[in-house]
C-alpha positions as CSV (number, residue, x, y, z in Angstrom):
1,M,31.2,-23.9,-9.4
2,T,28.7,-21.4,-8.1
3,T,25.0,-21.8,-9.0
4,V,23.0,-18.7,-9.3
5,L,19.3,-19.0,-8.7
6,T,17.1,-16.7,-10.7
7,V,13.6,-15.8,-9.6
8,P,11.0,-15.1,-12.3
9,S,10.4,-11.3,-12.4
10,A,7.3,-11.1,-14.5
11,P,5.0,-9.8,-11.8
12,T,7.5,-7.2,-10.6
13,T,8.7,-6.0,-14.0
14,G,8.2,-2.3,-14.2
15,V,6.9,-1.8,-10.7
16,E,9.9,0.1,-9.4
17,P,8.3,3.5,-10.2
18,F,5.6,2.7,-7.7
19,R,8.1,2.9,-4.8
20,S,8.3,6.7,-5.0
21,L,4.5,6.9,-5.4
22,L,4.0,4.8,-2.3
23,L,6.5,6.8,-0.3
24,A,4.9,10.1,-1.3
25,Q,1.4,8.8,-0.4
26,R,2.8,7.5,2.9
27,E,4.3,10.9,3.8
28,D,1.0,12.6,2.9
29,C,-1.0,10.2,5.0
30,L,1.4,10.7,7.9
31,R,0.9,14.5,7.7
32,Q,-2.9,14.2,7.4
33,R,-3.0,11.8,10.3
34,E,-0.9,14.1,12.5
35,L,-3.4,16.9,11.9
36,A,-6.4,14.6,12.6
37,V,-4.8,13.4,15.8
38,A,-4.2,17.0,16.9
39,D,-7.9,17.7,16.2
40,T,-8.9,14.7,18.5
41,V,-7.0,16.1,21.5
42,A,-8.0,19.7,21.1
43,A,-10.2,21.5,23.7
44,H,-13.2,20.3,21.8
45,P,-12.3,16.9,20.3
46,D,-13.7,16.2,16.9
47,P,-15.0,12.6,16.5
48,V,-14.8,12.8,12.7
49,A,-11.1,13.6,13.1
50,A,-10.7,10.5,15.3
51,T,-12.3,8.4,12.6
52,R,-10.2,10.0,9.9
53,A,-7.0,9.3,12.0
54,G,-8.0,5.6,12.1
55,V,-8.6,5.4,8.4
56,L,-5.3,7.1,7.7
57,A,-3.5,4.7,10.1
58,D,-5.0,1.8,8.1
59,R,-3.9,3.4,4.8
60,I,-0.3,3.8,6.2
61,D,-0.3,0.1,7.2
62,A,-1.5,-0.9,3.6
63,I,1.2,1.3,2.1
64,D,3.9,-0.3,4.4
65,A,2.7,-3.7,3.4
66,A,2.9,-2.7,-0.3
67,L,6.5,-1.5,0.3
68,A,7.3,-4.8,1.9
69,R,5.9,-6.7,-1.1
70,L,8.1,-4.5,-3.3
71,E,11.2,-5.5,-1.3
72,A,10.1,-9.2,-1.3
73,G,9.5,-9.1,-5.1
74,T,5.8,-10.0,-4.9
75,Y,4.4,-6.5,-5.5
76,G,1.9,-6.5,-8.3
77,T,0.8,-10.1,-7.8
78,C,-2.8,-10.7,-6.6
79,A,-2.9,-12.2,-3.1
80,S,-6.0,-14.2,-4.0
81,C,-5.4,-15.7,-7.4
82,G,-1.7,-15.1,-8.0
83,D,-2.2,-13.3,-11.3
84,A,-0.6,-10.0,-12.1
85,I,-2.5,-7.0,-10.8
86,P,-3.2,-4.7,-13.9
87,R,-0.9,-1.7,-14.0
88,E,-3.9,0.6,-14.3
89,R,-5.2,-0.7,-10.9
90,L,-1.8,-0.1,-9.3
91,E,-1.6,3.4,-10.8
92,F,-5.0,4.1,-9.2
93,R,-4.4,2.2,-5.9
94,P,-0.7,1.5,-5.6
95,H,-1.2,-0.4,-2.3
96,A,-3.7,-2.9,-3.9
97,V,-3.3,-6.5,-2.9
98,S,-5.7,-8.0,-5.3
99,C,-6.8,-7.8,-8.9
100,V,-10.1,-6.3,-9.9
101,G,-11.8,-9.7,-10.2
102,C,-10.8,-10.9,-6.7
103,P,-12.2,-9.7,-3.4
104,Q,-10.0,-7.6,-1.3
105,P,-8.4,-10.0,1.4
106,R,-9.6,-9.2,4.9
107,R,-7.0,-8.1,7.5
């Protein structure tokens, strides 16, 4: 007899549409970062572009982490308190790792 383990899916219920949103945002960030990096190596490097490239790299990392949470089945669960992150917050910031009431975890 084979036993099938089931994992509660409450936090991940309905989060699948966020995959395409995260992937689209990731592609946009990659394009913007490529442009910012090009501006930093031009004949007259732009320090603002270098800062922007760094911010975009951080955003890409956050999106990659969110995609990993989607794969792991933990997407939409607050990393601080373990409660579900409100859908409205995920719609606004799909790479969010915490609910509104908890501080954003430091990386």
